N, CA, C and O atoms as a GROMACS GRO file, in nm:
protein
  440
    1ARG      N    1  13.152   6.811   9.119
    1ARG     CA    2  13.256   6.751   9.039
    1ARG      C    3  13.272   6.822   8.906
    1ARG      O    4  13.366   6.797   8.832
    2LEU      N    5  13.179   6.909   8.878
    2LEU     CA    6  13.181   6.974   8.748
    2LEU      C    7  13.308   7.054   8.727
    2LEU      O    8  13.367   7.052   8.619
    3PHE      N    9  13.351   7.127   8.831
    3PHE     CA   10  13.469   7.211   8.818
    3PHE      C   11  13.587   7.160   8.899
    3PHE      O   12  13.680   7.235   8.925
    4ALA      N   13  13.584   7.034   8.940
    4ALA     CA   14  13.693   6.978   9.019
    4ALA      C   15  13.823   6.972   8.941
    4ALA      O   16  13.931   6.972   9.001
    5TYR      N   17  13.816   6.968   8.811
    5TYR     CA   18  13.938   6.962   8.731
    5TYR      C   19  14.016   7.093   8.739
    5TYR      O   20  14.134   7.096   8.706
    6LEU      N   21  13.951   7.202   8.784
    6LEU     CA   22  14.021   7.330   8.795
    6LEU      C   23  14.121   7.328   8.910
    6LEU      O   24  14.226   7.392   8.901
    7GLU      N   25  14.090   7.255   9.016
    7GLU     CA   26  14.180   7.244   9.130
    7GLU      C   27  14.197   7.095   9.162
    7GLU      O   28  14.120   7.042   9.243
    8PRO      N   29  14.293   7.028   9.103
    8PRO     CA   30  14.309   6.884   9.122
    8PRO      C   31  14.336   6.844   9.267
    8PRO      O   32  14.306   6.731   9.305
    9GLU      N   33  14.390   6.934   9.350
    9GLU     CA   34  14.418   6.897   9.489
    9GLU      C   35  14.289   6.874   9.569
    9GLU      O   36  14.293   6.815   9.677
   10LEU      N   37  14.176   6.920   9.518
   10LEU     CA   38  14.048   6.893   9.584
   10LEU      C   39  14.016   6.743   9.586
   10LEU      O   40  13.952   6.694   9.679
   11LEU      N   41  14.059   6.672   9.484
   11LEU     CA   42  14.028   6.530   9.472
   11LEU      C   43  14.121   6.441   9.554
   11LEU      O   44  14.098   6.321   9.565
   12LYS      N   45  14.227   6.498   9.610
   12LYS     CA   46  14.323   6.418   9.687
   12LYS      C   47  14.261   6.362   9.815
   12LYS      O   48  14.299   6.254   9.860
   13GLY      N   49  14.167   6.434   9.874
   13GLY     CA   50  14.104   6.391   9.998
   13GLY      C   51  13.987   6.297   9.977
   13GLY      O   52  13.920   6.260  10.073
   14GLY      N   53  13.962   6.258   9.855
   14GLY     CA   54  13.848   6.172   9.826
   14GLY      C   55  13.749   6.245   9.738
   14GLY      O   56  13.780   6.353   9.687
   15PRO      N   57  13.631   6.188   9.718
   15PRO     CA   58  13.534   6.254   9.632
   15PRO      C   59  13.486   6.386   9.692
   15PRO      O   60  13.474   6.400   9.814
   16VAL      N   61  13.460   6.481   9.606
   16VAL     CA   62  13.414   6.613   9.648
   16VAL      C   63  13.264   6.604   9.676
   16VAL      O   64  13.190   6.538   9.604
   17ALA      N   65  13.221   6.672   9.782
   17ALA     CA   66  13.079   6.673   9.817
   17ALA      C   67  12.998   6.736   9.706
   17ALA      O   68  13.044   6.827   9.637
   18ARG      N   69  12.876   6.687   9.688
   18ARG     CA   70  12.791   6.741   9.581
   18ARG      C   71  12.743   6.881   9.613
   18ARG      O   72  12.718   6.961   9.522
   19THR      N   73  12.731   6.912   9.738
   19THR     CA   74  12.689   7.046   9.778
   19THR      C   75  12.785   7.099   9.881
   19THR      O   76  12.846   7.022   9.956
   20THR      N   77  12.798   7.227   9.886
   20THR     CA   78  12.888   7.288   9.983
   20THR      C   79  12.813   7.333  10.107
   20THR      O   80  12.875   7.379  10.203
   21ASN      N   81  12.682   7.321  10.107
   21ASN     CA   82  12.603   7.368  10.219
   21ASN      C   83  12.570   7.250  10.311
   21ASN      O   84  12.464   7.189  10.297
   22ARG      N   85  12.659   7.219  10.402
   22ARG     CA   86  12.639   7.106  10.493
   22ARG      C   87  12.545   7.140  10.608
   22ARG      O   88  12.496   7.050  10.676
   23LEU      N   89  12.519   7.268  10.629
   23LEU     CA   90  12.432   7.307  10.739
   23LEU      C   91  12.286   7.272  10.713
   23LEU      O   92  12.216   7.230  10.805
   24GLU      N   93  12.240   7.288  10.591
   24GLU     CA   94  12.098   7.269  10.561
   24GLU      C   95  12.050   7.127  10.585
   24GLU      O   96  11.942   7.108  10.640
   25GLY      N   97  12.127   7.029  10.546
   25GLY     CA   98  12.081   6.891  10.561
   25GLY      C   99  12.137   6.823  10.684
   25GLY      O  100  12.097   6.710  10.714
   26GLY      N  101  12.228   6.886  10.755
   26GLY     CA  102  12.293   6.820  10.867
   26GLY      C  103  12.263   6.884  11.000
   26GLY      O  104  12.169   6.844  11.069
   27VAL      N  105  12.342   6.982  11.036
   27VAL     CA  106  12.335   7.041  11.169
   27VAL      C  107  12.203   7.115  11.191
   27VAL      O  108  12.137   7.095  11.293
   28ASN      N  109  12.165   7.199  11.098
   28ASN     CA  110  12.046   7.282  11.118
   28ASN      C  111  11.916   7.206  11.100
   28ASN      O  112  11.812   7.253  11.145
   29SER      N  113  11.918   7.091  11.036
   29SER     CA  114  11.793   7.020  11.011
   29SER      C  115  11.726   6.976  11.140
   29SER      O  116  11.603   6.974  11.148
   30VAL      N  117  11.803   6.941  11.242
   30VAL     CA  118  11.744   6.899  11.369
   30VAL      C  119  11.674   7.017  11.436
   30VAL      O  120  11.564   7.002  11.490
   31VAL      N  121  11.738   7.134  11.432
   31VAL     CA  122  11.678   7.253  11.491
   31VAL      C  123  11.551   7.290  11.414
   31VAL      O  124  11.450   7.324  11.475
   32LYS      N  125  11.556   7.282  11.283
   32LYS     CA  126  11.438   7.313  11.203
   32LYS      C  127  11.325   7.215  11.231
   32LYS      O  128  11.208   7.254  11.235
   33ASP      N  129  11.358   7.088  11.250
   33ASP     CA  130  11.255   6.988  11.281
   33ASP      C  131  11.187   7.017  11.414
   33ASP      O  132  11.066   7.002  11.427
   34VAL      N  133  11.265   7.058  11.514
   34VAL     CA  134  11.207   7.091  11.645
   34VAL      C  135  11.110   7.207  11.631
   34VAL      O  136  11.000   7.204  11.685
   35LEU      N  137  11.151   7.311  11.558
   35LEU     CA  138  11.064   7.426  11.540
   35LEU      C  139  10.940   7.390  11.458
   35LEU      O  140  10.832   7.443  11.484
   36ARG      N  141  10.955   7.304  11.362
   36ARG     CA  142  10.841   7.262  11.279
   36ARG      C  143  10.745   7.176  11.360
   36ARG      O  144  10.623   7.190  11.347
   37ASN      N  145  10.798   7.088  11.444
   37ASN     CA  146  10.712   6.998  11.522
   37ASN      C  147  10.646   7.066  11.640
   37ASN      O  148  10.548   7.015  11.695
   38HIS      N  149  10.698   7.181  11.680
   38HIS     CA  150  10.642   7.253  11.795
   38HIS      C  151  10.600   7.393  11.753
   38HIS      O  152  10.636   7.492  11.818
   39ARG      N  153  10.526   7.401  11.645
   39ARG     CA  154  10.478   7.531  11.599
   39ARG      C  155  10.386   7.592  11.702
   39ARG      O  156  10.317   7.520  11.776
   40GLY      N  157  10.384   7.722  11.709
   40GLY     CA  158  10.296   7.791  11.802
   40GLY      C  159  10.362   7.826  11.934
   40GLY      O  160  10.298   7.889  12.019
   41LEU      N  161  10.487   7.789  11.953
   41LEU     CA  162  10.556   7.827  12.075
   41LEU      C  163  10.583   7.977  12.074
   41LEU      O  164  10.607   8.035  11.968
   42PRO      N  165  10.580   8.040  12.190
   42PRO     CA  166  10.623   8.180  12.195
   42PRO      C  167  10.771   8.190  12.156
   42PRO      O  168  10.845   8.092  12.165
   43GLU      N  169  10.812   8.308  12.114
   43GLU     CA  170  10.948   8.324  12.063
   43GLU      C  171  11.054   8.284  12.165
   43GLU      O  172  11.155   8.223  12.130
   44GLU      N  173  11.031   8.318  12.291
   44GLU     CA  174  11.129   8.283  12.395
   44GLU      C  175  11.139   8.131  12.411
   44GLU      O  176  11.249   8.078  12.430
   45HIS      N  177  11.027   8.062  12.403
   45HIS     CA  178  11.029   7.916  12.413
   45HIS      C  179  11.094   7.853  12.291
   45HIS      O  180  11.162   7.750  12.302
   46MET      N  181  11.074   7.914  12.174
   46MET     CA  182  11.142   7.864  12.054
   46MET      C  183  11.294   7.872  12.072
   46MET      O  184  11.367   7.780  12.039
   47ARG      N  185  11.337   7.985  12.125
   47ARG     CA  186  11.481   8.005  12.147
   47ARG      C  187  11.535   7.901  12.246
   47ARG      O  188  11.642   7.844  12.224
   48ARG      N  189  11.460   7.878  12.354
   48ARG     CA  190  11.504   7.780  12.453
   48ARG      C  191  11.505   7.638  12.395
   48ARG      O  192  11.594   7.559  12.427
   49ALA      N  193  11.408   7.606  12.311
   49ALA     CA  194  11.405   7.473  12.248
   49ALA      C  195  11.526   7.454  12.158
   49ALA      O  196  11.586   7.347  12.155
   50CYS      N  197  11.562   7.558  12.083
   50CYS     CA  198  11.681   7.550  11.996
   50CYS      C  199  11.807   7.537  12.080
   50CYS      O  200  11.898   7.461  12.044
   51GLU      N  201  11.814   7.611  12.190
   51GLU     CA  202  11.930   7.600  12.278
   51GLU      C  203  11.940   7.458  12.336
   51GLU      O  204  12.050   7.403  12.347
   52TRP      N  205  11.825   7.400  12.371
   52TRP     CA  206  11.824   7.265  12.428
   52TRP      C  207  11.874   7.164  12.325
   52TRP      O  208  11.953   7.076  12.358
   53VAL      N  209  11.828   7.175  12.201
   53VAL     CA  210  11.872   7.083  12.096
   53VAL      C  211  12.022   7.096  12.077
   53VAL      O  212  12.092   6.995  12.067
   54CYS      N  213  12.072   7.219  12.071
   54CYS     CA  214  12.216   7.239  12.053
   54CYS      C  215  12.293   7.184  12.173
   54CYS      O  216  12.400   7.125  12.156
   55TYR      N  217  12.239   7.203  12.294
   55TYR     CA  218  12.306   7.151  12.413
   55TYR      C  219  12.312   6.998  12.410
   55TYR      O  220  12.414   6.939  12.445
   56MET      N  221  12.203   6.936  12.367
   56MET     CA  222  12.200   6.790  12.364
   56MET      C  223  12.291   6.732  12.255
   56MET      O  224  12.322   6.613  12.258
   57LYS      N  225  12.335   6.815  12.161
   57LYS     CA  226  12.428   6.771  12.058
   57LYS      C  227  12.574   6.789  12.100
   57LYS      O  228  12.664   6.753  12.024
   58THR      N  229  12.599   6.843  12.219
   58THR     CA  230  12.737   6.861  12.265
   58THR      C  231  12.799   6.725  12.296
   58THR      O  232  12.731   6.623  12.298
   59ALA      N  233  12.929   6.726  12.322
   59ALA     CA  234  13.001   6.600  12.343
   59ALA      C  235  12.952   6.524  12.466
   59ALA      O  236  12.935   6.402  12.459
   60HIS      N  237  12.928   6.592  12.576
   60HIS     CA  238  12.887   6.525  12.700
   60HIS      C  239  12.769   6.600  12.764
   60HIS      O  240  12.788   6.668  12.865
   61PRO      N  241  12.650   6.588  12.708
   61PRO     CA  242  12.536   6.659  12.767
   61PRO      C  243  12.495   6.595  12.900
   61PRO      O  244  12.501   6.473  12.916
   62ARG      N  245  12.454   6.678  12.992
   62ARG     CA  246  12.406   6.630  13.122
   62ARG      C  247  12.270   6.694  13.150
   62ARG      O  248  12.264   6.790  13.227
   63PRO      N  249  12.162   6.645  13.090
   63PRO     CA  250  12.032   6.709  13.109
   63PRO      C  251  11.986   6.704  13.254
   63PRO      O  252  11.906   6.788  13.296
   64GLU      N  253  12.035   6.606  13.331
   64GLU     CA  254  11.993   6.598  13.472
   64GLU      C  255  12.045   6.716  13.552
   64GLU      O  256  11.995   6.742  13.662
   65SER      N  257  12.144   6.788  13.501
   65SER     CA  258  12.198   6.903  13.574
   65SER      C  259  12.098   7.018  13.579
   65SER      O  260  12.116   7.110  13.658
   66PHE      N  261  11.993   7.014  13.497
   66PHE     CA  262  11.893   7.120  13.498
   66PHE      C  263  11.783   7.095  13.601
   66PHE      O  264  11.700   7.182  13.625
   67ILE      N  265  11.782   6.977  13.663
   67ILE     CA  266  11.682   6.945  13.765
   67ILE      C  267  11.725   7.010  13.896
   67ILE      O  268  11.838   6.989  13.940
   68PRO      N  269  11.637   7.087  13.959
   68PRO     CA  270  11.673   7.150  14.087
   68PRO      C  271  11.708   7.046  14.193
   68PRO      O  272  11.654   6.935  14.192
   69ASP      N  273  11.797   7.083  14.285
   69ASP     CA  274  11.841   6.992  14.390
   69ASP      C  275  11.726   6.943  14.477
   69ASP      O  276  11.727   6.829  14.524
   70ALA      N  277  11.627   7.030  14.500
   70ALA     CA  278  11.515   6.992  14.586
   70ALA      C  279  11.439   6.874  14.528
   70ALA      O  280  11.392   6.787  14.602
   71LEU      N  281  11.424   6.868  14.397
   71LEU     CA  282  11.352   6.757  14.335
   71LEU      C  283  11.434   6.630  14.337
   71LEU      O  284  11.378   6.520  14.340
   72ARG      N  285  11.565   6.641  14.334
   72ARG     CA  286  11.651   6.522  14.340
   72ARG      C  287  11.643   6.456  14.477
   72ARG      O  288  11.660   6.334  14.488
   73LYS      N  289  11.618   6.535  14.580
   73LYS     CA  290  11.612   6.482  14.716
   73LYS      C  291  11.476   6.422  14.747
   73LYS      O  292  11.455   6.370  14.857
   74GLY      N  293  11.384   6.427  14.653
   74GLY     CA  294  11.253   6.368  14.673
   74GLY      C  295  11.149   6.464  14.724
   74GLY      O  296  11.037   6.422  14.754
   75GLU      N  297  11.183   6.591  14.736
   75GLU     CA  298  11.084   6.688  14.781
   75GLU      C  299  10.984   6.714  14.669
   75GLU      O  300  11.017   6.705  14.551
   76LYS      N  301  10.863   6.746  14.709
   76LYS     CA  302  10.759   6.775  14.611
   76LYS      C  303  10.780   6.915  14.554
   76LYS      O  304  10.824   7.007  14.624
   77ALA      N  305  10.748   6.930  14.428
   77ALA     CA  306  10.756   7.061  14.364
   77ALA      C  307  10.642   7.147  14.415
   77ALA      O  308  10.529   7.099  14.430
   78THR      N  309  10.670   7.270  14.440
   78THR     CA  310  10.566   7.361  14.487
   78THR      C  311  10.500   7.427  14.367
   78THR      O  312  10.565   7.463  14.270
   79THR      N  313  10.368   7.441  14.377
   79THR     CA  314  10.296   7.510  14.271
   79THR      C  315  10.277   7.654  14.313
   79THR      O  316  10.254   7.682  14.431
   80PRO      N  317  10.285   7.745  14.221
   80PRO     CA  318  10.266   7.886  14.257
   80PRO      C  319  10.124   7.911  14.303
   80PRO      O  320  10.028   7.855  14.248
   81GLU      N  321  10.110   7.994  14.402
   81GLU     CA  322   9.979   8.029  14.454
   81GLU      C  323   9.910   8.123  14.356
   81GLU      O  324   9.972   8.216  14.306
   82PRO      N  325   9.781   8.100  14.329
   82PRO     CA  326   9.710   8.190  14.237
   82PRO      C  327   9.693   8.328  14.301
   82PRO      O  328   9.671   8.340  14.422
   83ASP      N  329   9.703   8.429  14.220
   83ASP     CA  330   9.688   8.566  14.266
   83ASP      C  331   9.540   8.602  14.258
   83ASP      O  332   9.489   8.634  14.151
   84ASP      N  333   9.470   8.595  14.373
   84ASP     CA  334   9.326   8.620  14.375
   84ASP      C  335   9.290   8.767  14.368
   84ASP      O  336   9.174   8.802  14.351
   85SER      N  337   9.389   8.854  14.381
   85SER     CA  338   9.359   8.997  14.380
   85SER      C  339   9.329   9.048  14.240
   85SER      O  340   9.275   9.158  14.225
   86VAL      N  341   9.362   8.972  14.138
   86VAL     CA  342   9.338   9.015  14.001
   86VAL      C  343   9.214   8.944  13.949
   86VAL      O  344   9.208   8.821  13.948
   87ALA      N  345   9.117   9.021  13.906
   87ALA     CA  346   8.993   8.964  13.852
   87ALA      C  347   9.016   8.920  13.708
   87ALA      O  348   9.102   8.975  13.639
   88PRO      N  349   8.941   8.821  13.662
   88PRO     CA  350   8.956   8.779  13.522
   88PRO      C  351   8.919   8.893  13.428
   88PRO      O  352   8.828   8.972  13.455
   89ALA      N  353   8.988   8.901  13.319
   89ALA     CA  354   8.963   9.006  13.221
   89ALA      C  355   8.844   8.969  13.135
   89ALA      O  356   8.809   8.851  13.123
   90TYR      N  357   8.781   9.069  13.075
   90TYR     CA  358   8.669   9.043  12.985
   90TYR      C  359   8.718   8.968  12.862
   90TYR      O  360   8.828   8.994  12.813
   91GLY      N  361   8.639   8.877  12.814
   91GLY     CA  362   8.672   8.805  12.693
   91GLY      C  363   8.761   8.685  12.714
   91GLY      O  364   8.806   8.623  12.617
   92THR      N  365   8.789   8.649  12.839
   92THR     CA  366   8.876   8.535  12.863
   92THR      C  367   8.799   8.408  12.891
   92THR      O  368   8.857   8.299  12.896
   93GLY      N  369   8.668   8.419  12.909
   93GLY     CA  370   8.587   8.302  12.939
   93GLY      C  371   8.509   8.255  12.817
   93GLY      O  372   8.507   8.321  12.714
   94ILE      N  373   8.446   8.140  12.832
   94ILE     CA  374   8.363   8.085  12.725
   94ILE      C  375   8.218   8.116  12.757
   94ILE      O  376   8.171   8.089  12.868
   95ASP      N  377   8.150   8.173  12.663
   95ASP     CA  378   8.009   8.206  12.680
   95ASP      C  379   7.925   8.087  12.638
   95ASP      O  380   7.950   8.027  12.533
   96TRP      N  381   7.826   8.051  12.719
   96TRP     CA  382   7.740   7.938  12.690
   96TRP      C  383   7.671   7.956  12.555
   96TRP      O  384   7.653   7.859  12.482
   97ASN      N  385   7.632   8.078  12.522
   97ASN     CA  386   7.559   8.106  12.399
   97ASN      C  387   7.645   8.086  12.274
   97ASN      O  388   7.591   8.071  12.164
   98GLU      N  389   7.776   8.088  12.288
   98GLU     CA  390   7.862   8.068  12.171
   98GLU      C  391   7.852   7.924  12.119
   98GLU      O  392   7.877   7.900  12.001
   99PHE      N  393   7.817   7.832  12.205
   99PHE     CA  394   7.812   7.691  12.165
   99PHE      C  395   7.670   7.636  12.157
   99PHE      O  396   7.650   7.528  12.103
  100HIS      N  397   7.573   7.708  12.209
  100HIS     CA  398   7.435   7.659  12.211
  100HIS      C  399   7.344   7.763  12.148
  100HIS      O  400   7.277   7.839  12.219
  101THR      N  401   7.341   7.766  12.019
  101THR     CA  402   7.255   7.860  11.948
  101THR      C  403   7.160   7.783  11.858
  101THR      O  404   7.184   7.667  11.826
  102THR      N  405   7.054   7.850  11.817
  102THR     CA  406   6.959   7.785  11.726
  102THR      C  407   7.006   7.796  11.582
  102THR      O  408   6.959   7.720  11.497
  103THR      N  409   7.096   7.886  11.554
  103THR     CA  410   7.149   7.901  11.418
  103THR      C  411   7.256   7.796  11.396
  103THR      O  412   7.351   7.784  11.473
  104ARG      N  413   7.239   7.721  11.288
  104ARG     CA  414   7.336   7.616  11.256
  104ARG      C  415   7.466   7.681  11.207
  104ARG      O  416   7.464   7.775  11.128
  105TYR      N  417   7.576   7.628  11.254
  105TYR     CA  418   7.707   7.680  11.212
  105TYR      C  419   7.728   7.646  11.065
  105TYR      O  420   7.706   7.531  11.025
  106PRO      N  421   7.769   7.743  10.982
  106PRO     CA  422   7.785   7.713  10.839
  106PRO      C  423   7.898   7.614  10.816
  106PRO      O  424   8.013   7.638  10.853
  107ASN      N  425   7.863   7.504  10.756
  107ASN     CA  426   7.961   7.400  10.726
  107ASN      C  427   7.962   7.380  10.575
  107ASN      O  428   7.861   7.339  10.517
  108THR      N  429   8.074   7.407  10.512
  108THR     CA  430   8.080   7.400  10.366
  108THR      C  431   8.108   7.259  10.316
  108THR      O  432   8.117   7.238  10.195
  109THR      N  433   8.120   7.162  10.406
  109THR     CA  434   8.148   7.025  10.361
  109THR      C  435   8.022   6.946  10.333
  109THR      O  436   8.029   6.833  10.286
  110ASP      N  437   7.904   7.006  10.362
  110ASP     CA  438   7.777   6.934  10.337
  110ASP      C  439   7.749   6.924  10.189
  110ASP      O  440   7.647   6.868  10.149
   0.00000   0.00000   0.00000
């Protein structure tokens, strides 16, 4: 309102908004909240989550359209078969000694 007197026709439509950035507190805030609440997602999943939020904000969203036809008919979902030909890589397992040692873990809250 500070400079509204420079263009009086701005006041004809009602009071002037205090800020001109409607995206920050309105449309984009939902997308930002999703990303904040689901930190740690891979970049591709972040993108899909944002797309989903935007899709759900459309005029007539139909989330059921993403369910495959086989599941709608009552068929069970198939789980992918594990590939037994690939051996586990080094460093992917938990070593018993990492959790059962005689040395006390340094805790600075004592």
